[in-house]
Steps between C-alpha positions, in 0.01 A plus 500: 500500500197321635182695555321478829170321455207706623252364751210350296228662717632840384569390146305672227406327181805525265346380174341834394765593245522147358123483466478845342767412242332173425160668455658734244648208303168315501327822380743547213482136390121503497497831305743372238250222402271752320780622277459189287163629381548683172256736331429363149643736236250666272628342177469153652152565636403660166358806683163324527302371794513153361873505457556639844267243659687216330836625605390560858360145514821356358684624814302266728820307600633828630185563709506149637871512590459844656210389719663175617837661574343809661300300749790258563732794588230662708450184703875454536516851643221409750693190606816709531319743722348210706847354558659825619201575724661257748862600453653761729872493407712465190849384414718462192366153417141618503589801279677282245221244478240771478710658221501167312123486524469863371736421213269219388194718546642768269568226244129405473407758232749332261355144493153665504594683176639182348172313562296790358712501182530125439172364637344477151815343340646152488750613763222547759601192710851627543373855584258372763760264649734797527223697671422220748869441560534861617245429769679188601799716590280755678334226704845373601602855591193534719599185689852638549345827621302312760811318617679829536219702650345241740811455710439539874741790540310705237141413586277679748475310830126465458531280195438132596716220370191321366420802275853498363491128424154525340600794278823334384305187414246686298769665279662165416222428248607791277811369318359156405166648392662752261745233384204288404360792308834542322514137391132496402558791257674259260187287487222757532546875513147555608528262800834658604356852499192371685726360774681831529173686527362259760817530702470877540137443607621248750766730639234769529300275730798411714638851560245573773598184687864597488429831674352340817761393745 
């Protein structure tokens, strides 16, 4: 049985539950990152300040991976919020695509842990490529989310077509940029991680532009 479409002037914003659920998933994913940090056991540290200092320093890949992934997820949450600021309605397609994005977000702690564990080993290129590859998939999911969310029937009437086109164009840079980082990992782990770090800085600078319709 078909539902009667409400008059848009009287339509309240329907995305509250979707956004609240998404916020919870982002919060869980960003919290799980810290679980990869382990307290050095006393026998390993030798129970001395020197031993503890050495063992704490040896975990620097964990600190680096935590910081990079934390800020990346934080900025992805900000972009997610910026997108839904302009969306008034939802449908099944939007829920499914948003679910795909959230699935990939919850996956981030795993490649982060892989990088932290293997960064100082000969397998580092593969670990970093795996890490960057995860963000290739997330960047693709964000573009799919824009396609689903920025449809005329779901957007607020006040959102101009120029803003929609500009925002979609800006997100197209994500997949190829992270793919470049993934391929670069096999030639230089340091350069690949630098690209990933620079990308979250770049996305941080663009999130404010994507909130202004």
